[in-house]
C-alpha positions in Angstrom: -44.2 -16.8 -50.3 -47.5 -18.5 -52.3 -50.3 -17.7 -51.1 -51.5 -21.7 -50.2 -47.9 -21.7 -47.3 -49.9 -23.1 -43.8 -46.9 -20.9 -42.0 -48.7 -17.5 -41.3 -47.5 -17.4 -37.5 -47.4 -13.9 -36.1 -49.4 -12.6 -32.9 -53.2 -12.1 -33.4 -55.6 -10.6 -31.1 -57.6 -13.2 -29.0 -60.6 -12.2 -30.7 -59.6 -13.6 -33.5 -58.5 -17.1 -35.4 -56.4 -18.3 -38.2 -58.6 -21.1 -40.7 -57.5 -22.5 -43.7 -59.5 -25.1 -46.2 -58.0 -27.6 -48.0 -58.8 -31.4 -49.9 -56.8 -34.1 -48.1 -54.7 -36.3 -50.0 -55.1 -39.7 -48.3 -52.8 -42.5 -47.9 -50.9 -44.1 -49.2 -49.9 -40.8 -50.9 -50.0 -39.1 -48.2 -46.9 -40.5 -46.6 -45.1 -40.8 -49.6 -45.3 -36.7 -49.9 -44.3 -36.1 -46.2 -41.8 -38.1 -46.6 -40.1 -36.4 -49.5 -40.8 -33.1 -48.3 -39.1 -34.0 -45.4 -36.4 -35.5 -47.3 -35.8 -32.2 -49.1 -36.0 -29.7 -45.6 -38.9 -28.2 -46.4 -39.1 -27.0 -42.2 -43.3 -27.4 -43.0 -43.0 -31.4 -43.7 -44.3 -32.9 -40.4 -46.3 -30.0 -39.3 -48.6 -29.1 -42.3 -50.3 -31.9 -43.7 -50.4 -33.0 -47.7 -53.1 -30.6 -49.2 -55.0 -28.8 -52.0 -55.3 -25.5 -50.8 -59.0 -24.2 -51.0 -58.7 -21.6 -49.0 -55.3 -19.8 -47.9 -55.0 -18.9 -44.2 -57.7 -16.0 -43.3 -57.7 -14.0 -40.2 -61.2 -14.3 -39.1 -63.4 -12.8 -35.8 -63.9 -16.1 -33.4 -67.4 -14.0 -33.3 -67.7 -15.3 -37.0 -67.1 -19.0 -36.5 -70.8 -20.3 -35.9 -71.5 -18.1 -39.8 -68.3 -19.9 -41.2 -69.5 -23.6 -40.1 -72.7 -23.1 -41.4 -70.9 -21.7 -45.0 -68.2 -24.5 -45.3 -72.2 -26.3 -44.6 -73.7 -24.9 -47.3 -70.6 -25.0 -49.9 -69.9 -29.1 -49.3 -73.3 -29.5 -49.6 -73.6 -27.8 -53.1 -70.7 -29.5 -54.6 -70.9 -33.9 -55.4 -67.3 -35.7 -54.9 -65.0 -35.6 -57.4 -62.5 -37.8 -59.1 -58.6 -36.3 -58.8 -55.6 -37.3 -60.1 -52.2 -35.8 -59.0 -49.6 -36.0 -62.0 -46.2 -35.3 -62.5 -44.3 -32.0 -60.8 -44.1 -28.0 -62.0 -42.7 -25.3 -59.8 -43.4 -21.3 -58.9 -39.8 -20.5 -59.5 -38.8 -17.9 -60.4 -41.9 -15.8 -58.6 -41.9 -18.3 -55.5 -39.3 -20.8 -54.8 -42.0 -23.5 -54.4 -42.6 -27.3 -55.8 -46.0 -28.9 -56.7 -47.3 -32.0 -57.5 -49.5 -30.6 -60.5 -53.3 -31.6 -60.1 -54.5 -33.7 -63.6 -58.2 -33.8 -63.3 -60.2 -32.0 -61.1 -58.9 -28.7 -61.5 -63.0 -27.4 -62.4 -63.7 -29.2 -59.2 -61.0 -27.5 -56.9 -61.5 -24.1 -58.8 -65.3 -23.9 -58.1 -65.0 -25.4 -54.5 -62.3 -22.4 -53.9 -64.3 -19.7 -55.6 -67.3 -20.5 -53.5 -65.5 -21.1 -50.6 -64.1 -17.4 -50.7 -67.5 -15.9 -50.4 -68.6 -14.0 -47.3 -68.2 -14.5 -44.3 -65.0 -16.1 -45.9 -64.6 -13.3 -48.3 -60.8 -12.5 -49.4 -58.6 -11.5 -52.1 -55.4 -13.8 -53.1 -51.9 -12.7 -53.9 -52.0 -14.9 -57.2 -54.4 -16.5 -59.0 -55.8 -19.7 -57.7 -53.2 -22.1 -59.3 -54.7 -25.7 -57.6 -51.3 -27.8 -56.4 -49.8 -30.1 -53.6 -46.8 -28.5 -52.7 -43.9 -30.8 -51.8 -40.6 -28.5 -51.0 -40.7 -24.7 -50.3 -38.0 -23.0 -48.9 -35.4 -25.3 -49.1 -32.3 -25.1 -51.2 -32.0 -24.7 -54.6 -30.9 -28.2 -55.7 -33.5 -29.9 -53.1 -36.1 -28.2 -55.4 -34.4 -29.8 -58.1 -34.2 -33.3 -56.2 -38.0 -32.9 -55.5 -39.1 -31.8 -59.2 -37.1 -34.8 -60.6 -37.2 -37.7 -58.5 -41.6 -37.1 -58.1 -42.0 -36.4 -61.9 -43.5 -39.6 -62.4 -45.6 -39.5 -59.2 -49.4 -40.0 -59.7 -51.9 -40.9 -57.5 -56.0 -41.2 -58.8 -58.5 -40.9 -55.7 -62.4 -39.9 -55.2 -62.5 -36.5 -53.2 -65.5 -37.2 -50.8 -64.8 -34.0 -48.4 -62.7 -31.3 -47.3 -61.4 -29.8 -44.3 -61.4 -27.0 -41.9 -58.1 -26.1 -40.2 -57.6 -23.6 -37.4 -54.2 -22.3 -36.5 -52.8 -23.4 -33.5 -51.2 -21.7 -30.3 -47.7 -23.4 -31.2 -48.3 -22.6 -35.2 -49.1 -25.8 -35.7 -52.5 -26.5 -37.6 -55.3 -28.8 -35.9 -59.0 -30.3 -37.8 -61.7 -27.7 -36.6 -64.4 -29.5 -38.7 -64.8 -32.2 -42.1 -67.4 -31.3 -44.4 -68.8 -34.2 -47.0 -69.5 -33.3 -50.8 -73.1 -34.1 -51.1 -74.1 -32.0 -53.9 -75.7 -33.3 -56.8 -73.7 -35.0 -59.7 -73.2 -32.2 -62.6 
């Protein structure tokens, strides 16, 4: 299991919510990645949109939601839009059976955003060092991991990142957008 797994389906007290923060992948690449995830049999293919995780699923008190929204708005206001380039594939095997599309450009921007987001009121430790990527196969047989790894090896997607999204886990275990935060900070 890796830290960006947007599965977390366990009972939780009604006074808490599970949030995650992501950089969504735009079209036409989003549908391409959903199609690949579906093709390899990944159970999260239609539940979790293609993304780069900034904050993995994190349980928070519902009473902290307004402070969290203010924090996320402040973080977004401190970071400018940036260019991202996704290129090729990688894997976390043998630590975790995951194949991903690699972030070739924008890594530093992702790291800075993720670090700033993971401050109070969203401070938390990670199980693994932060590594921005887009998961394309997880919890699938080894031959399907290899199929995704080989099949997306030549992928190249370039786009401008203009915002990040806050997701909240729904009662059925799915994920719904809870807010979008435009990056409006000054250029570095």
